[in-house]
N, C-alpha and C positions, 0 to 999 in steps of 0.2 A: 213545763209546757202547760198551756191552758187546757183544762178539761172541757169536754164537749158532750152535750146531751144527745140522746138517741135522735130526738126530733131535729136538732140542729144538724146532726150528721146526715140524716136522710135528705134534708134540704140542701146540704153541701153536695151530696152525691148527685142530686137532681140538677144542681147548677152545672156540674161537670157534664152531665148528659146534654144540657142545652148548648154547651160549647162544642159538642161532638161534630167533627167534620167528616170523619171517615170511620166512625167507630162501629164495632160489631159486638153485640152482647155475647160473651163467651164465658165459659167456666173451665178453668184449668185444674186438673186433678194431679195429685202427687206432689213431689218435692222438686226443688231446684237441682239441676245436675251438679255433681261435684266439679269444681274448677281445677284446672291444671295450672299450677304456678310456674311462671317462667319470667325471664327478664322482660321489662316493659319496653316502652319506646317502640322502635321499629324492628326489634330483634325476634319477635315471636309472632306467628300468624295464627289467625283463627282457623282451626282445623276444618270446621264446617258449620254452617248456620242453617242447615236444611231442617233439622228437628230440634225440639227443646231438650232432647236427651244427649246432644253432642256437647262435650266440654270444650271450653275455649281457653287458650293461654291468656290468663288474666293476671297481669302484673301492674304494679304502680309505676315505678320510675326506673330508668336506666342509670346505673352508677357510672358517672363520668370518670373513668380510670385512666391513669397513664399507661397501664398494661391493659390491652383490650380484654373484655370479658366475653368468653365464648357463649353461644346460646345455651340456656340453662337446661339441665336435665329435668325431666318432668317429675313433680312431686304432687301427688293427689291428696287432697284433704278429705276427711270423712264427709259424707253427705249429711247436710243439716236438714232435719225435718221441721217444717213450719206449717201452721194451718193456712189453708187458702179459702176456707169458708167460715162463717160465724154461726153461732147458735142463738136461740132465744130471740130477743128483740132485734139483735144485730143482724139476724138472718134476713130481715126485710130490706137491708141496704143493698140496692142494686147499683153497681158502679159501672158506668159506661165511659171509660177514659177516651179522651180525644187525642188525635195524632195528626201529623201532617199527611197529605195524600201519599199513598204508596206504602204506609206502614203495614207490616205483615200481621196476619191474624194472631200469630203467636206473641207478637209484641204487645198488641192490645190486650190479649188474655193475661199476660204477665203483669202488665200495668194494672189491670183490674184487680188481680190477686193482691198485689202490693198495696194498692189504695184501700182495698177492703180490710186487710189486716191492720193497716195504719189507723183507719177510722175506728175499728173495734178497740184498739189499744189507747186511743187518745184520752178517754176519761181516766185511765189509770197510769198514763205515762208519767214517769217521775218528774215532779216539778223541780226538784233540786232546791238548793238554797235560794232564798229571796234575793233578787239582784240588788247589789249595792249601787249607790249613786255613781254614775260614770260607767256602769256596765254597758257594753255594746249589745249584748243579747238579752232578750229576744227582740228588741225594738229596731234592730238593723239587720241587713243582709250584707255579707261580704262576698265580693266577686274578685277572685285572685287569679293572677297569671303566675305559673309555676316554672321552676327549672333552675339552671345555673348558667351564667353567661359564657362559661368555658366550653359548654357542650351544646351542639345543635340537636342532639338526640334526646336530651333530658326533658326538654319542654320549651314552651313558647318564648320564654325570656332569653333563651340562648339561641333560638332558631332564627330570629329576625333582628335586624339592626334596631338600635335603641328607640329612635323616634317612630319607626314603623310599628314596633311592638306596643309602644305607649298609645299610639293612635288606635290600634286594634283594641286595646284594653278600654279606651274611651267608648268605642262603639259597642263593645260587649256590655259594659256597665249600663249604657243607655238602654239597651235591649231589656235588661233585667228591671230597670226602673220603670219602663213602660209596661212590662208584664205584671209587675206587682207594686203599685204605688203605695200600698198600705204600710210598707216599711221603708226606711231610708237605706239606700244601697251605697256601700262604701267600696271603693277600689282598693286592691292590695297587690303587692308583689310578694311572692312566696319563694324565697331563696333557699335552696339546699346548701346550707352553710357547712355541714359536715357530710362529706360525700363518700359513700361506700366505694371501695376500690377492688380491682381484680388481682391485686398483689398485696402481700402482707405489709410491705414498707419496713423501715428501720426498726420500729417498735412492735411489729406484729399486730398492729391495730386494724389493718385492712380498711383504712379510711383516710381521707384527705380533709384537712381543715382549711376552710376558705380564708383568704387574706383579709385583714382589716380594711384594706383599700377597696376590695370588691364589695364587702358588706356595706361600707359607707356609700359606694356608688349606687347600689341598689336601694339603699335607704333614701338617697336623694331622688331616685325615680319615684318612689312612693310619695315622698313629700311634694313632688311636682304635680301630683294628682290629688293632693290633700287626702292621701290614703294611708294605708298601714303597711308595715313590713312584717313578714313572718320569716323567722330563721328556723330552718328545719334540720333535724339530726338523723342521718343514716349512719348508725353507729358502727357497722361492721363488727369486728371482734373487740372493739373498745366498749366502754360502758357509759351509761347515762351519767353516772357519778363522775366520770372523767371528763365528759364533753360539755355538760350543761354549765358548770361553773365558769367556763371560758366564754360563754355567751351572755352571762348576766350583765356585763357592762353595757351591752346593747339593749337588753331587756329592761334596764332601768328607765329607758325612755317610754313614755306613756303610749306611744304609737307603734311599739314593736312587740310582737307576740311570738308564739312558739309552735312548731310542729314536731312530732316525733313519728318515726316510720318503722313499725315492727317488721316490715318486709325485709329490711336490710339490717336488722338487729340480730347479730349472730352470737350474742353473749351466752345464750342457752343452748347453742349448737355445739357439736364436737369441735375441738380445736382444729384450725386449719381449713374448715369448710368455707369455700369462697362465697361471698355474698352474690346472690342471684342464682347460684346453683341450687340452693335450697331456700325456700321462703322462711324468713326469720320469725321471731316470736318475741313478744313482750308479755309479761304477766301484769296483773293488776297492781302488784307490789312495785313494779318498775314505774308504772304510770303514776301511782300514788306518791312515789318519791319525787317525781317531777312536780306534781301538784303541790306538795308540801314545800318544795324549794321555791316555787313561784309565789306561793302564799306568803312565805316569810319575806320575800323580796318586796311584794306589794305592801305588806304591813310596815316593814322597816323604812321604805322609801316614800311611803304615803302616796302610792300610785293608784290609778283606777284599776279595776279588775283586769286580769290577764285572760286571754283566750288561749287554750291549748287544743291543737288539732291532733287527733290520733287517726292515722290512716288504717283502713281495714278492708280487705276483700275476701277473707276466709275466716271461718270461725276460729281456727287454731292459731291465727295470728295474735289474738288476744282471747285465750280460751276462758278466762274468768272475768270478762268485761263487766259483769254485774257488780263486781267488787270494787270497781273504780269509784272513788269518793271525791266528787267536786266539792269545792268550798265556796263561800261567798266571794272570795277574792280570786278564784280561778274557775272560769267557765270552760267546760269540756265539750268538744265537738267530736263525735265519731263520724269520720268521713268515709263514705263508700268510694273506694279507690280503684275498683276493678274496671277493666276495659273489655269491650266486646259489643255485640249487637244489642239493640234496645231491650229485648226480652231478658237477656242475661243481666244487664245492669239493673233492671227492675227486680229480678229475682234476688240479686245480691243485696240490694237495699232492703228488701223484705226479710231475707234470711239472716243477714249479718249485722244489720243496723236496727231495724224495727223490732225484730225478735229478741234482741238483747239491748234493751234501752239503757242509756247512761244519762244523758242530759239533753244536748242539742245535736242536730244531725247535719251532715254535709254530703255533697255529691260531686264527684269528679267527672269531667268531660275531657276526652282525648280527641284533638283535632284530627289525628291520623289513625290511631288504632281503632277508634269507635267506628270509623268509616271504611275500613279496609275491605269489607265484604260488600260494599256498595250501599250500605245504610246511610241515610242522612243523619247528621249530628242531632241529638235530642235538643229541642228548643226550650227556652225558659218556660213556656206554658206547659210543655209536656213534663218537665221536671216538677213544676209547681203543683201538679195534681197529686203528688205524693203526700202522704201524711205520716208523721209530722212533716211540714214543709221544710226542706233544707234551708238553713240560714247561712251556710258557708258553701260557696260554689267555687270550684277550682278548675282551671283549664290548663291542660298540658299540651 
């Protein structure tokens, strides 16, 4: 990521202030509330949004299983402490985030805290390897629709008929292009190609592999928009070593990229733990295996660099994220995958993405779960105030 001088950051913060429509200068003390992990989609409700100390059921994606998955038992992650103020020259940065009319004071306060930390970290944010020719990041932003066509609960690409969904994607991409014309916006379809299940199945893997026909169908959706396809792995009790090789024939295509989901990766859990009952975990060694596999594929097939999306909404989902090692051939995006009210999404971005820098950042928006308590969905301009600015945006 590009470094930024203190003067530039002050000017940047001032420009945010000029855009303020309903902002209030606030300072939020303390740390983000611990999040309670549960199944995503529509299966878990926000307990309360009255105060910033109330935890929310924050999960990424619902596993589309042949055997229904019950509502998950609560598992609480340790509270992550992160700074909300800066010292020295950075203490002069006054961030006044803007929001749409009706945003709560706590939402604006959390936004200010996240932006302030991001601005303070930008000069030292790891630049990572120099992008190779053909690399999409950081010169592009990807706006993806997520899910699996077999499930209306997993995300937007299964919830709506094909043409309606693609028209929605067109409008969403246009909104992002208008909000930030400084980078080229690319549409994408993000298919969960290995789907965590509520039953072990014949081989005890607790996952279902999507059919080649469905993968080709969603690839054609992406091609129809001159976009990208992401194939995503919810491993269940299988392993990345078992699942990734089966997807390499698709990843040989220059416009197909990969996502991996620690929430539903139960390889490090006790045998027989059902996905979504306990939030799963990947270690940096797991992610680095994927990076090295993709790196070899790119080198062997002379492909442009691949993008790897790693979903995260709790620290313990990738407890040693700083040990992830991107390569020139594999660009890594840590995607803030939690749902809830705006304040919690800002806090999660600050605590689990900005506080643990890897390379590039992403942000996920849930059409239903983010709005359950009556909050309006975050707009592109509200997300773009974050630093670093997310370059991967996903809608479920």
